[in-house]
C-alpha positions as CSV (number, residue, x, y, z in Angstrom):
1,M,152.7,-50.5,159.2
2,A,156.1,-52.1,158.8
3,L,156.7,-54.9,161.3
4,L,160.2,-55.7,159.9
5,E,162.6,-53.2,158.4
6,I,166.0,-54.1,157.0
7,E,168.2,-51.1,156.2
8,D,171.4,-51.3,154.1
9,L,172.2,-54.8,155.5
10,S,175.5,-56.6,154.7
11,V,176.4,-60.0,156.0
12,N,179.6,-62.0,155.6
13,Y,180.5,-65.7,155.8
14,G,184.2,-65.3,156.6
15,A,185.7,-63.5,153.7
16,I,182.7,-64.0,151.5
17,Q,180.1,-61.2,151.4
18,A,176.8,-63.0,151.2
19,V,174.4,-60.0,151.4
20,R,175.3,-56.5,150.3
21,G,173.4,-53.3,151.1
22,L,170.0,-55.0,151.3
23,T,166.9,-52.9,152.2
24,L,163.4,-54.3,152.5
25,E,160.4,-54.3,154.7
26,V,157.6,-56.6,155.7
27,N,154.3,-55.0,156.7
28,E,152.1,-56.5,159.4
29,G,149.7,-59.1,158.0
30,E,151.7,-59.6,154.8
31,V,153.3,-62.6,153.2
32,V,156.5,-61.4,151.6
33,T,158.7,-63.7,149.5
34,L,162.4,-63.6,148.6
35,I,163.4,-65.4,145.4
36,G,166.7,-65.8,143.6
37,A,169.2,-68.4,142.5
38,N,171.2,-70.5,144.9
39,G,173.7,-68.4,146.7
40,A,171.7,-65.2,146.2
41,G,171.6,-64.5,149.9
42,K,168.0,-65.5,150.8
43,T,168.8,-67.9,153.7
44,T,171.5,-65.5,154.9
45,T,168.9,-62.8,155.2
46,L,166.5,-64.9,157.2
47,R,169.4,-66.0,159.5
48,A,170.3,-62.3,160.1
49,V,166.7,-61.5,161.0
50,S,166.5,-64.4,163.4
51,R,169.8,-63.2,164.8
52,I,171.7,-66.4,164.0
53,L,174.1,-64.3,161.9
54,R,175.5,-60.9,162.9
55,P,175.5,-58.2,160.2
56,V,178.7,-56.4,159.2
57,T,176.7,-53.2,158.5
58,G,173.1,-52.0,158.5
59,R,170.2,-52.3,160.8
60,I,167.3,-54.6,161.5
61,L,164.2,-53.1,163.1
62,F,161.3,-55.1,164.5
63,G,158.2,-53.2,165.5
64,G,160.4,-50.0,165.3
65,R,163.0,-51.4,167.7
66,D,166.6,-51.9,166.6
67,I,167.4,-55.6,167.1
68,T,170.6,-55.7,165.1
69,R,172.6,-56.9,168.1
70,L,169.9,-58.8,169.9
71,P,170.8,-62.4,171.0
72,P,168.8,-65.2,169.1
73,A,166.9,-66.3,172.1
74,E,165.7,-62.7,172.8
75,A,164.6,-62.5,169.2
76,V,162.3,-65.4,169.8
77,K,160.9,-63.8,172.9
78,I,159.9,-60.6,171.1
79,G,158.1,-62.6,168.4
80,I,160.4,-63.9,165.7
81,A,160.5,-67.6,164.9
82,Q,162.1,-69.5,162.0
83,S,161.3,-72.8,160.3
84,P,164.7,-73.6,158.9
85,E,165.8,-75.0,155.6
86,G,165.9,-78.8,155.7
87,R,163.4,-78.8,158.6
88,Q,166.1,-79.7,161.3
89,V,163.7,-81.5,163.6
90,L,165.2,-83.4,166.6
91,A,165.2,-86.8,165.0
92,R,165.6,-88.8,168.3
93,Q,162.9,-86.9,170.1
94,S,159.1,-87.3,169.8
95,I,156.8,-85.0,168.0
96,Q,155.6,-83.7,171.3
97,D,159.1,-83.1,172.6
98,N,159.9,-81.1,169.4
99,L,156.8,-78.9,170.0
100,E,157.8,-78.4,173.7
101,L,161.2,-77.2,172.5
102,G,159.5,-74.6,170.3
103,A,157.9,-73.1,173.5
104,F,161.2,-72.8,175.4
105,T,160.8,-69.1,176.0
106,R,157.3,-69.5,177.6
107,S,156.7,-69.9,181.3
108,S,153.1,-71.2,181.5
109,R,153.0,-75.0,181.2
110,A,149.2,-75.0,180.9
111,E,149.3,-72.5,178.0
112,M,152.0,-74.5,176.3
113,R,150.0,-77.8,176.6
114,A,147.0,-76.0,175.2
115,D,148.9,-74.7,172.3
116,I,150.3,-78.2,171.6
117,E,146.8,-79.5,171.3
118,K,146.0,-76.6,168.9
119,M,148.9,-77.7,166.8
120,F,147.6,-81.2,166.7
121,G,144.3,-79.8,165.7
122,R,145.9,-77.8,162.9
123,F,148.2,-80.7,161.8
124,P,146.1,-83.8,162.5
125,R,148.8,-86.2,161.2
126,L,151.1,-85.0,163.9
127,G,148.4,-85.5,166.5
128,E,147.9,-89.1,165.4
129,R,151.7,-89.7,165.9
130,R,152.5,-87.5,168.9
131,T,154.8,-90.0,170.6
132,Q,156.5,-91.1,167.4
133,L,160.2,-90.1,166.9
134,A,160.5,-87.1,164.6
135,G,163.2,-88.8,162.5
136,T,160.7,-91.5,161.4
137,L,158.3,-89.1,159.9
138,S,158.0,-88.5,156.1
139,G,159.5,-85.3,154.7
140,G,156.1,-83.6,154.5
141,E,155.3,-84.5,158.1
142,Q,158.7,-83.2,159.2
143,Q,158.0,-79.9,157.5
144,M,154.6,-79.7,159.2
145,L,156.4,-80.3,162.5
146,A,159.0,-77.7,161.8
147,I,156.3,-75.1,161.1
148,A,154.3,-76.2,164.2
149,R,157.4,-76.0,166.4
150,A,158.1,-72.4,165.2
151,L,154.4,-71.5,165.9
152,M,154.8,-72.7,169.5
153,S,156.5,-69.5,170.4
154,R,153.4,-67.5,169.2
155,P,155.5,-65.4,166.7
156,K,154.5,-62.1,165.3
157,L,156.8,-62.9,162.4
158,L,157.3,-66.4,160.9
159,L,160.4,-67.0,158.8
160,L,159.9,-69.9,156.4
161,D,163.0,-71.2,154.6
162,E,162.3,-73.5,151.6
163,P,159.2,-75.2,153.0
164,S,158.7,-77.2,149.7
165,L,162.3,-78.5,149.5
166,G,162.4,-82.2,148.6
167,L,158.7,-82.7,148.9
168,A,156.3,-84.3,146.4
169,P,154.0,-81.9,144.5
170,I,150.8,-83.0,146.4
171,I,152.5,-82.3,149.7
172,V,153.9,-79.0,148.5
173,R,150.3,-77.9,147.7
174,E,149.3,-78.9,151.2
175,I,152.1,-77.0,152.8
176,F,151.3,-73.8,150.9
177,A,147.6,-74.2,151.8
178,I,148.8,-74.1,155.4
179,V,150.9,-71.0,154.7
180,R,147.9,-69.2,153.3
181,E,145.7,-70.3,156.2
182,L,148.3,-69.1,158.7
183,N,148.4,-65.7,157.0
184,E,144.6,-65.4,157.0
185,Q,144.7,-66.0,160.7
186,G,147.0,-63.0,161.2
187,V,150.5,-64.5,161.0
188,T,153.0,-62.2,159.1
189,I,155.4,-64.3,157.0
190,L,158.7,-63.8,155.3
191,L,159.2,-66.7,152.9
192,V,162.2,-68.0,151.1
193,E,161.2,-70.5,148.4
194,Q,162.8,-72.2,145.4
195,N,159.4,-72.6,143.6
196,A,159.2,-68.9,142.6
197,K,155.9,-69.1,140.9
198,L,154.2,-70.8,143.8
199,A,155.8,-68.4,146.2
200,M,154.6,-65.4,144.3
201,Q,151.1,-66.9,144.0
202,S,151.1,-67.2,147.8
203,S,152.5,-63.8,148.7
204,H,151.6,-60.1,148.6
205,R,155.0,-58.8,147.6
206,T,158.3,-60.2,146.2
207,Y,161.9,-59.2,146.5
208,V,164.3,-60.6,143.9
209,L,167.9,-61.1,145.1
210,E,171.0,-61.7,142.9
211,A,174.5,-62.2,144.3
212,G,173.5,-60.8,147.7
213,Q,171.8,-57.7,146.4
214,M,168.1,-56.8,145.8
215,T,167.7,-56.2,142.1
216,F,164.0,-55.4,141.9
217,N,160.8,-55.8,143.9
218,G,157.1,-55.3,143.7
219,N,153.6,-56.7,144.1
220,S,153.8,-60.5,143.5
221,A,150.8,-60.5,141.2
222,D,152.7,-58.0,138.9
223,L,156.0,-59.8,139.0
224,V,154.5,-63.2,138.0
225,S,154.2,-61.7,134.5
226,D,157.3,-59.6,134.6
227,E,159.7,-60.5,131.7
228,R,162.7,-60.4,134.0
229,V,161.2,-62.9,136.4
230,L,159.7,-65.1,133.6
231,H,163.1,-65.6,132.0
232,A,165.2,-65.8,135.1
233,Y,163.1,-67.9,137.5
234,L,159.9,-69.1,135.8
235,G,161.3,-70.7,132.7
236,G,159.5,-68.2,130.4
């Protein structure tokens, strides 16, 4: 069953058309990845889904509901959360404060506190530093915090934008182990990632974007050996 459906989506940045006629879907329980060169429209697509950007044309359906004009805060309430490119943690606030921000749509303080403890169990390094200012964390720790903050809204769909950006290879492997673990626990994920090979190895299906348009798509396991992907993105 499709949890997310994007139909003929076009999004502009001023006079620049960043996404053109994009159609894709993410089924419940999947990890779906978007790959493409810089400027291909990957981040723009995520921002349209999370309702940060308003499409010029097309529709976005979530659980069968048209959310194309839904305000961003309402998108979080219905189950969409984004871990943004560059992490964007609140540097002058503590780890715990950042996690509380992620639960801004929730009303039960007791449930929020319980979920914070769950995040500290899932990300032990954050638990050890819960009162530390987020800006003093390493890049990998900030990425863990950004993911944990997004999870605090209990999303049905998690949007991950470049989770490996700027991180050492050993930390990248750790982050993607977390991605796979989250999916095994039932979280549906739409992933944008510069490391195309790692993204495809960690996902069920892949869409390839070029200049704002989807050029081809398929099962990730098949596309890893596809000549078009090998030469364009994997250095084959």
